[in-house]
Each structure stands twice: as C-alpha cells, then as structure tokens.
C-alpha positions, 0 to 999 in steps of 0.5 A: 554519543549513541554508538553505531547502528543499532543491532537490536532491530532490523529497522535500524533507521527508526531505532537510530532516530529514536536514539538520537532523540534520547541523546538530546539531538534535535531533528529537522526536515530537509526538503532535498533529495540527498540519495537516489534509491531503488524500490522493489517491483515484484509482488513478493519482494514488496511484501518481504520489504514491508514485512521486514519494516513491520517486524523491526517496529514490533521488535522495539515495541515489544521490548524494554526500548518501547518508546511509550515507556522510555523516560528519556523521550519527551511526551510528543516523541513518545506519541509519535514514535509509538504511532509509527508502530501502532499504525500497523495494528490500526491498519489490521483492525480497521481493514478487517472491520471495514471488510466484514461489516457490509458483508454481515449487513447484506448477507445475514441482515445484522447491522453492526452500525446504527445510522442516525442524524449524528452519524450522518453529520459525523460522516459529512465532517469526517470524510472531507477533512480526512480526504483533505488531510490525507491528500495534502500535496504540493502538486496535483500529480502527487494525488495518485501516489497518496491515494495508492498509499492508502490503498496499499494498507488494504493490500498489505494487511495480511503481510502485517498480520504475519509479521506481528504474529511471527514477531510475537512467536520470536519474542516468546521463544517459539521461533528464531529472531528475524534477521535482515533480508535485503530486498531484491531489486532488479530491472529498471533504469537504476539497475546498471548504475547501481551495479556500476557503483558496486563495481566502483567500490570494489575497485577502490577497495582493491586499489587501496589495498595495493601499494600505489605510486605517486602518479597512479590514479584510481580508475573512474571511467572504466567501472562505469562503462558496461563491458559490451559498450565502448568507454565514453569520454569523461564528462567535464563541468565548467563553473562560473564564479563572481570575483571580489570586483563583481566580475563574472569569471568562468573557471576552466573545465574540470573532470567530474568526480566519481559521484558526479559521473554516477549521477551523469550515468543515471541520467543517461540510463533514464533517458535511454530507457525513456527513449526506447520504450521497450515493451515487455513480452506478454506473460513475462511480468506474470511469470516473474510474479508467479516465480518469486511468490515462493508459496506466499499466501498474500494473493490468497488473502486478497482473493478471499477479500475480493470474494467477500466484497463481491458476495456482499454486493451480490447479496445487496443486488439480490435483495433489490431484485427480490423487492421489485423496487422499480415495479411502479411509475414515479410521478411525484416526490411521494411516489419516489419516496415509496422506493424507500418507505416500502423497505426496498432501498433502505440506508442499510442496503445502499450504504453497505453496497457502496461500502463493499464496492469500495472494498473491492477496489484494492484487490482488483488493482492488485490482481491487475498489477499481477498480470500487467503494470502497463498503460492499462493499470495506470488508466485503471488506477485513475478511474478507480480513484475517481470512482472511490470519491464518487462512492463516498459522496453518494454514501454521504448523500444516502445517509442524509436521505435517510434523515428525510425519508423513513427507511425500513431496515432489512431484518435477518428474516428477509436477509439473502442468507435466509432465502438461500437456506430455505432453498437448500432445505426445500431442495433436500426435502424433495429428494427421493428417499434412498433405499436402506440396505440391511447388513447382517 
C-alpha cells in the first residue's frame, strides 16, 4: 500500500512511518527490544550520523512532502512529525541565544533579559516542570542518559547548522544531493557478533545459489566461530510445556536456531569483555579521534563556545573584584543587603555568571571525552549533572533575592570591556613618538 522503502530521503524510517500514517495505519508503542544494534563511538562518526539524520529531516521539510502541509495527515500527526524537524531549528537558535546573552551582559554591560517578579515566578515554575518532564524515567539509573541527551544538543549545534545549510544548498542546486553514508562502528563487544552475522548471511546466500542434496544442511556453527578459535558445540535449549491434562512435560533438547546462536554468541562476547576489563593504551583513544576527524570543524566550534563562556565568567569575576564587594564586615541583615544595594553583586551579575558556568559544561565534557572515555569521564558526568542542578537552583534563588533587595544593575559605562578599552588607550597614549622618516 505504501510501496517499498522511501528513496526521496536518507532517513527512510522517519519517512516510512509518515507514509504509513497517510495510508491510514495506526501506530502503537511496543516496550520490547526486538533488535540489537551498535552505536558509533568516535566523535567524527557520531557527528556524521547526526548530520545524516538532520539532512534527512530537512529533505522532507523543504519539499512537497512536508508533513505540516500534507492533506492526508491528521492535525496531531502534522504537529508531531513537524516537531521532529523543527527541533533542530529550536536547538540551533536556543543554544546560540543562551551562549551569547550572558556574554553580552557580563562583558559589554547590555542586558537583553529584564529580571522582574514575573520573570522570577515564570522561572520558578518552568525549571522544575521542565526538569520533571525531561527526566521522567522508570529507573533512577536512566537519569544520566536523559541529562546527557540534553547536553548533546549544545555539543551538536554546529553539526545541525552545517546539515541545514548543506541541505538548503542542495535544494537550491548549488550542491549535490546528500547520499546515505553508513556510520562506521568498530570495537566493543558487538563487533565480533556483527561480523559473524554478516558472514553467516554471505554463507547462506552462497549456499542457496548452489544445488544442494536433500541431506545437505546450511552451515550454522562454523561462521559464528572466529578463525583462531576452536569450534564450540552447538548449544541446546529445553522447553517445558503443560499438556491438556495439566501435567508439565519437558520436551527433548533441540539445537538452537541461527538467531538464538547469534544471541548466545553476543552474550558470551559481552561476558568475556566484562570479565577481562582490558584497558586501552594511553593515547590510543586520542589517536582514534584525531585520526577520524578528517578536518571536521566541530571541535573548533566547541572550543569557541568554551572560550565565550569562560570569558563571560572571567568578566563577571573581574567586576566583583573591582567593586570591592567584601571589603566590610557583615553584622546584620542591613549590612548583608549592602552587598547588593551598593551595586556590587546585582542580579544582572550573579545570574549571567551562573548561566555562563552552565554553558561551559557541555564543551568541557566533550574535550574530556576526546581524551578519555574511562572512569574519570563517568565520575565527571555525575559531578557535572549535580553541579548543573545546583547552578539552576542558585539562579532561581538570586532572582527572588532581587525582589527583596533593590539591585543596582551594571551599566555599559562600568562594563569590563570599557575598562579594557581604556587600559589599551592609555597604554597607546604613553608610547613614545616614533621618528618620522622623510622619503624623496
């Protein structure tokens, strides 16, 4: 009814699902693992995979098959399928805005966000609700995965921007249409089983092309065993059934099917990898990432993002030090309030600093992952996850403190960039005059 796999996009799963909906089929969520796959590890392969997903969605969005304007789709399906594409645009816009707003506020002294009672109330309601919605999981151990998925949006922003730009060039005729590039996946406990599965399929195909006798059987064990390993006996499985009379009977053991053998092989490989716990040589992971980058600019974008966040935090700290905030004794609430009423620590200084510190978390984790993916990275992810929640809570507290204490905001005249400009001008003005040579 819907034909074969769609060929007008490189994300055929997204397009095929939409084709089924337009044909009148109903979809249901099945909470069951029906297939075992493998995810890329190397930075470049991850970026290439996400870029392919983005291009495939854009190929549909900027075409006559755009779900938003398709008459055969219901309104709810139009919204949901368009949201899958619009999410990339929202990620790009929000990441750039969240990156440069605190930088502009702390470095230049211009504040695009006006803090007020309504803003504090909205932030107090929004942040906990957003946290609960984005981190709804059935088991606490899944919280880290949900948090990393949110962090990845910042890391992959440049990848999304490139994909959208290249798709628009392709649609305009300035660039060839993007083709499907399989993501390279190497290493890990799944490498051997996947290779065995490919070899098994090749053997089955070759066997079917040959004329076989009645007693010939397709090879099942040999392809699953590595060339350097001895052939293992075929595992067997017994089945317990209940007869019509209610008596339990044990059927005789039977050879496992090819699919069951593959699953058994995967479990063995995972158990062996877990038992051995082999450590990679120092520098091996760095070399793999550096070798597979192939001139990609994604790390440069993240380095730029980290520099912007650190510059914003440094500007905020410079402003605090310059204002001599803590140069008096605090004996009462009124003395404590002077820290804020004297224009030292105002809401336009504290909240952007916390904001910039949170913005620095994704690029920091990226560069740590570039050098290692071991125990240190796991511990750092946990620490950063807790640290991010603390930053958000302190930022909300600062917003409400601004409602109790009259803050004095930082102005462009007192911004760090103005001090830097004056320092440079003074240094230039004190330079000795260079002698002027007269040429004929």
